[in-house]
C-alpha positions, 0 to 999 in steps of 0.5 A: 500500500502506498501514499496514494492508496492511503490518500484516496482512502482518507479522501473517501472516508472524509464523507462518512457521517455527513449524510446519515441516510446514505451511510445507512444505505451503504451499510445495508448494501454491503450485505444485500445480495439483491442489489449486488450480484443478483442484478448481474445474474438477471442480466446473465439470464436475459442474455441467455434467453435472448441468445437468438434464433440461429442455433449455431449463434445461440449455442456459441453465446450460451457456451460462453455464458457457461464460461462466465460462471466458471470465471467467477468461481476461479476468480474467487478461488484465486483471490482467496488463495492469494489472500491466504498465501501473501503477507497478511494485510489488515483491513483499513478499519483495523489500522488504528494509525489511520484513525478512520471514521466508521459507519454508525453501528459498524463494528471494528471487529468485522472481518478481523483476521481476514487479509484485505489484499486482494479483494475477492468481491472485486475479483468475483464481480469483475469476472462476471461483468467482464465475461458478460462484456465479451458476449454483449458489449452494451449489457457489459458496460452496464455490468462493469459500472454496476460492479464498480458502483454497487460492489467495489466502491462501498468497500472503500467507503466502509473502510473494508479495503484499500483502493489497491485491493479492489484494483488488483482484485478486479484485475484478477477477475477481468483477466480470468474472464478474458483468458477463459473466453479466448481459450480454445480448449475451455470454449470447446469444453463449454460447447460439449457441456451445452450439448450434454444440457440439450440431452439432459435438460432437467439435470443441466438446468437444475445445476445451472439454477443452483450455480446462478443462485450461488453466484448471486450470493458469492457462494456464501451459503455453500462456503458456510455449509462446507465450513460447518461440515469441516468441523466433523 
């Protein structure tokens, strides 16, 4: 983290407390899947449904949409692996030297012990948005703006991340999404998976619905279940 990183963080933090209603909204937004990832999932489903009448172009679009979900999962795993393997970096709110103003009611113990670098929220949301942008540029521009405004920037406002955490995390997500879309082998795999879906639609669409539901909440419930089961 550099001086510019801290200066940007302090500049944003200077607005905390000026508008209590806005602060309450940001705090609500931090845990509201319905306003964070769910709109991206809705856009994903819209593109899937409007893939076109031509069978070849429809299959190509839907195969690439399957890769978007894979990119989200890979980005999340990569971001968490880096956070666990790189030197520990405390969250801004846990850095007493910065003397940051927290949102009213926010606990300084939130995510204590979780390294802030890189941001898995940024990696996950940018993987989704960038993947959509490759398939549909118009929807993708909106998706990128949504990820930045509704998912990434509130993390700075709440002092959960430094700007560089989000920049690197977002870069990871975008890079993974683009590499998958350009990889001939993974695209071929997605096409075969889609062919399987045409022969086993009940199994395929049941699994797809489960994946989309988990993406909408960043696999939180699945991670919670696995964490619980690991105790046994």
